[in-house]
C-alpha positions as CSV (number, residue, x, y, z in Angstrom):
1,M,2.6,2.7,-22.9
2,N,2.3,-0.6,-23.8
3,N,5.3,-2.8,-22.8
4,V,7.0,0.0,-21.2
5,T,8.1,-0.4,-17.7
6,I,7.5,2.4,-15.3
7,N,7.1,2.5,-11.6
8,E,7.0,5.8,-11.0
9,I,5.1,8.6,-8.8
10,Q,5.4,12.2,-9.3
11,R,3.9,15.1,-8.0
12,F,2.3,18.1,-9.3
13,S,0.8,21.7,-7.9
14,F,-1.7,24.5,-9.7
15,D,-0.1,27.7,-9.7
16,N,-2.4,30.6,-8.2
17,S,-4.3,27.9,-5.9
18,N,-4.3,26.0,-2.5
19,V,-4.3,22.8,-4.3
20,R,-2.0,19.8,-4.4
21,G,-1.6,16.3,-6.4
22,E,0.3,13.0,-6.6
23,R,-0.2,10.6,-9.7
24,V,1.4,7.2,-9.4
25,L,1.7,4.9,-11.8
26,L,3.5,0.7,-11.5
27,N,3.7,-2.3,-13.6
28,D,6.9,-4.1,-12.7
29,A,6.2,-3.2,-8.7
30,Y,3.2,-4.5,-8.5
31,Q,3.1,-7.3,-11.4
32,E,6.3,-8.4,-8.7
33,I,3.7,-8.2,-5.5
34,I,0.6,-10.3,-6.9
35,K,3.0,-13.1,-8.9
36,R,4.0,-14.4,-5.2
37,K,0.5,-15.9,-4.9
38,Q,-1.8,-17.3,-6.9
39,Y,-4.7,-14.8,-6.6
40,P,-8.1,-14.7,-8.5
41,L,-8.1,-11.3,-10.4
42,A,-10.8,-10.0,-8.3
43,L,-8.2,-9.4,-5.5
44,E,-5.2,-8.9,-7.6
45,K,-7.4,-5.5,-9.0
46,L,-7.9,-4.4,-5.6
47,L,-4.4,-5.0,-3.8
48,G,-3.3,-2.8,-6.9
49,E,-5.8,-0.7,-5.1
50,F,-4.1,-0.9,-2.1
51,V,-0.2,-1.1,-3.1
52,A,-1.5,2.6,-5.2
53,A,-2.3,4.2,-2.3
54,I,0.8,2.8,-0.2
55,A,2.9,4.5,-2.5
56,L,0.7,8.0,-2.9
57,L,0.5,8.0,1.3
58,R,4.5,7.5,1.6
59,D,4.9,10.7,-0.6
60,I,2.8,12.3,1.7
61,V,3.9,11.1,5.1
62,K,7.6,12.4,5.7
63,I,9.1,9.8,7.9
64,D,12.5,8.0,7.9
65,G,10.3,4.7,8.7
66,V,7.5,2.3,7.3
67,L,4.2,3.3,6.6
68,S,1.3,0.6,6.1
69,I,-2.3,-0.2,5.1
70,Q,-4.2,-2.6,6.8
71,A,-7.7,-3.8,5.8
72,K,-9.6,-6.7,8.9
73,G,-12.5,-7.8,8.4
74,Y,-14.8,-10.9,8.8
75,G,-15.7,-11.9,5.2
76,F,-13.8,-14.1,3.0
77,L,-11.1,-11.6,3.0
78,S,-9.6,-11.6,6.4
79,T,-6.6,-9.3,5.8
80,L,-5.1,-6.8,3.2
81,M,-1.9,-5.0,3.7
82,T,0.6,-3.1,1.7
83,E,3.8,-1.2,3.0
84,C,5.9,1.4,1.6
85,D,9.7,2.1,3.0
86,E,11.3,5.6,2.8
87,H,13.6,4.1,0.1
88,Q,10.6,3.7,-1.8
89,N,10.1,0.0,-1.3
90,L,6.7,-1.9,-1.6
91,R,5.0,-5.4,-0.7
92,G,2.0,-6.2,-0.1
93,I,-0.1,-9.4,0.7
94,A,-4.0,-10.8,0.8
95,Q,-5.4,-13.9,2.8
96,W,-8.4,-15.2,2.2
97,D,-10.6,-18.2,2.4
98,E,-9.3,-20.2,-0.4
99,S,-12.2,-22.4,-0.5
100,Q,-14.5,-20.2,-1.0
101,E,-15.4,-18.7,-4.9
102,V,-14.0,-15.1,-5.4
103,P,-17.1,-13.3,-7.2
104,E,-15.6,-11.1,-10.5
105,V,-16.5,-8.1,-8.8
106,I,-16.3,-7.4,-5.4
107,S,-16.6,-4.4,-3.0
108,L,-14.3,-3.6,-0.3
109,K,-17.1,-3.0,2.2
110,D,-18.3,-6.8,1.0
111,V,-15.2,-8.5,1.2
112,L,-14.4,-6.9,4.7
113,E,-17.3,-6.9,6.0
114,G,-17.8,-5.2,9.4
115,G,-14.0,-4.0,9.2
116,Y,-11.8,-1.6,9.1
117,L,-8.6,0.6,8.3
118,A,-5.3,0.9,9.5
119,I,-3.1,3.2,8.7
120,T,0.2,2.7,10.5
121,I,3.2,5.5,10.9
122,Q,6.3,3.4,11.9
123,P,9.7,5.8,12.3
124,R,12.3,4.1,12.6
125,N,13.3,6.2,15.7
126,G,10.4,7.7,17.2
127,Q,6.5,6.7,18.1
128,R,4.2,4.8,16.2
129,Y,0.7,6.4,15.0
130,Q,-2.1,4.3,13.8
131,G,-5.3,6.1,12.3
132,I,-8.0,3.4,12.7
133,V,-10.9,4.6,9.6
134,E,-14.3,2.3,9.5
135,I,-14.7,0.3,6.5
136,V,-18.0,2.4,5.2
137,G,-18.2,3.0,1.5
138,D,-17.5,0.5,-1.0
139,T,-14.1,1.6,-2.2
140,L,-10.7,1.8,-0.9
141,S,-10.5,5.5,-2.4
142,E,-13.9,6.5,0.1
143,C,-11.7,5.4,3.1
144,L,-8.8,7.0,2.6
145,E,-11.1,10.4,1.4
146,Q,-12.3,9.4,5.3
147,Y,-8.9,9.3,6.9
148,F,-8.0,12.6,5.2
149,S,-10.5,14.1,6.4
150,Q,-10.3,13.1,10.1
151,S,-6.5,12.5,10.4
152,E,-5.4,16.4,8.8
153,Q,-8.7,17.4,8.4
154,L,-7.9,18.5,4.8
155,P,-10.1,18.1,2.0
156,S,-8.5,15.4,-0.2
157,R,-9.8,13.1,-2.9
158,V,-8.2,10.0,-4.8
159,W,-9.1,7.8,-7.4
160,L,-7.7,4.1,-7.9
161,A,-7.3,1.7,-10.5
162,A,-5.7,-1.7,-11.0
163,N,-6.1,-4.6,-13.9
164,G,-3.6,-7.3,-13.1
165,A,-0.9,-5.4,-15.3
166,Q,-1.2,-2.4,-14.2
167,C,-2.4,-0.2,-11.3
168,G,-2.1,4.1,-10.9
169,G,-3.9,6.6,-8.7
170,L,-4.1,10.1,-8.6
171,F,-4.8,12.4,-5.8
172,L,-5.8,15.9,-5.1
173,Q,-5.9,17.6,-1.7
174,R,-6.6,21.5,-0.4
175,L,-4.3,23.1,1.6
176,P,-5.0,25.4,4.4
177,E,-6.5,28.3,3.3
178,E,-3.9,30.5,4.7
179,Q,-1.7,29.0,1.7
180,A,-4.8,29.9,-0.5
181,K,-3.4,31.8,-3.7
182,E,-5.9,35.4,-4.6
183,G,-8.2,35.1,-7.0
184,D,-9.3,31.6,-7.7
185,E,-11.5,30.6,-5.0
186,D,-13.1,28.1,-7.1
187,A,-10.1,26.2,-7.8
188,W,-11.3,23.4,-5.4
189,E,-14.4,22.6,-6.9
190,R,-12.8,22.9,-10.3
191,L,-10.2,20.9,-10.2
192,T,-11.6,18.4,-8.5
193,H,-14.8,18.1,-10.6
194,L,-12.1,17.8,-13.9
195,A,-10.3,14.8,-12.2
196,S,-13.7,13.1,-11.4
197,T,-13.9,12.7,-14.9
198,V,-10.8,10.4,-15.5
199,K,-11.7,6.7,-16.8
200,E,-9.8,3.7,-15.8
201,D,-8.1,3.3,-18.8
202,E,-6.4,6.6,-19.0
203,L,-5.4,6.4,-15.2
204,L,-3.5,3.4,-16.1
205,G,-2.7,4.1,-19.4
206,L,-1.1,7.4,-19.5
207,E,1.9,9.2,-18.8
208,T,1.6,11.6,-16.0
209,G,2.1,14.5,-17.8
210,E,-0.4,12.8,-20.9
211,L,-3.0,12.1,-18.1
212,L,-2.9,15.8,-16.4
213,H,-2.6,17.9,-20.0
214,R,-6.2,15.6,-20.6
215,L,-7.6,16.8,-17.6
216,Y,-6.1,20.5,-17.4
217,H,-5.2,21.5,-20.9
218,E,-6.6,25.2,-19.8
219,E,-5.4,25.1,-16.3
220,E,-1.7,25.8,-15.2
221,V,0.2,22.6,-13.8
222,R,3.9,22.2,-12.7
223,L,5.2,19.0,-12.5
224,Y,8.2,18.3,-9.8
225,D,10.8,15.5,-10.5
226,T,9.4,11.8,-9.9
227,K,10.7,9.1,-7.7
228,V,11.6,5.8,-8.9
229,M,9.3,3.0,-6.5
230,Q,10.1,-1.4,-6.6
231,F,9.6,-4.6,-5.0
232,G,11.4,-4.7,-2.0
233,C,10.3,-6.8,1.1
234,S,12.0,-5.8,4.7
235,C,12.8,-9.5,5.4
236,S,16.1,-10.8,6.5
237,R,17.4,-13.9,8.4
238,Q,18.2,-12.1,11.2
239,R,14.6,-10.8,11.4
240,T,13.4,-13.9,11.0
241,L,15.5,-15.5,13.7
242,D,14.4,-13.0,16.0
243,A,10.7,-13.8,15.2
244,V,11.3,-17.6,16.0
245,M,13.5,-16.6,19.1
246,S,10.1,-15.1,20.4
247,L,8.4,-18.1,20.3
248,G,10.5,-19.7,23.5
249,S,12.2,-21.6,24.1
250,E,10.2,-24.7,25.0
251,E,7.8,-24.3,21.8
252,I,11.4,-23.7,19.6
253,R,12.5,-27.4,21.2
254,E,9.1,-28.8,20.8
255,L,9.2,-27.6,16.6
256,L,12.6,-28.8,16.3
257,I,11.7,-32.4,18.0
258,E,8.7,-32.6,15.6
259,Q,10.0,-31.2,12.6
260,G,14.0,-31.3,12.6
261,S,14.1,-27.7,12.2
262,V,12.1,-24.4,12.6
263,K,11.2,-23.4,8.9
264,V,9.5,-19.9,8.4
265,D,8.4,-18.3,5.0
266,C,8.2,-15.3,4.4
267,Q,4.4,-14.3,3.1
268,F,5.2,-11.5,1.4
269,C,8.4,-12.4,-0.5
270,A,7.9,-15.9,-0.6
271,E,11.5,-16.4,0.8
272,K,11.9,-19.8,2.5
273,Y,14.0,-19.2,6.3
274,E,15.1,-22.7,7.8
275,F,16.8,-23.1,11.1
276,T,18.3,-26.0,12.9
277,E,18.8,-27.6,16.1
278,A,22.5,-26.0,15.6
279,D,22.1,-22.6,14.6
280,L,20.0,-22.1,18.0
281,V,21.8,-24.1,20.7
282,D,24.3,-21.3,19.5
283,L,21.3,-18.8,20.8
284,L,19.3,-21.1,23.9
285,G,21.8,-23.1,24.9
286,D,21.1,-26.6,26.4
287,Q,16.8,-25.3,26.0
288,A,17.3,-26.0,21.9
289,K,18.9,-29.7,22.3
290,T,16.5,-32.6,21.2
291,H,18.7,-35.4,22.7
């Protein structure tokens, strides 16, 4: 599947069981995110796992709005964040102490020392919800499994991988007992055991049908329609202007005096916005004038 563009997520289920799953595989969408900044390979991989994870979660959480995963800590990696909206637009960023050398191999717990994972659901119209998970395991997969255990109280397993070219993920969840199909009581244990045999090169290199056949060729797997995902940033000139206005007239005036204009770069997509005194006088009146 080399040199083939694939940015898809696909749901699947197992006949005669109460287990459902999802698989995501991204290349162009992932590369569009990591090329916005010069990341060390280890951070490209970690950010790729977050991109795959937000894609998986976004297809589970059915909202008209934005879902985000944000990790914050006190190690050399201060913040890592990915988002996905209802149109399958993905974006993400990592911020770290660039004066430090990044090891070739890193664990989530080490780089986000003493940190936490926040999963935020922000509907377009409705109340914001945020779930907080302490970073206790070495991997994002472990943190997400803990989140599902706490928030949905449904056994869930997550497998994630990224290599700087592709990122991918596999998700299994056991639905409530009342949805179980009679006669397959050990389905969850069997299906998760088989999924645990997946190798990174398979998770990143095989199309979904081929991957599931390798793992579950003796099971009855039902595949659903694929959804295409892409890189997309939600920034705009108006939103950026709204953020500038929130600084207050005094600080805006000081910036205009010092710099001649107010410049803002979007950290997610590297888009540059500039607001002159004339732009801001229309909104702030004489308070934005520098002379």
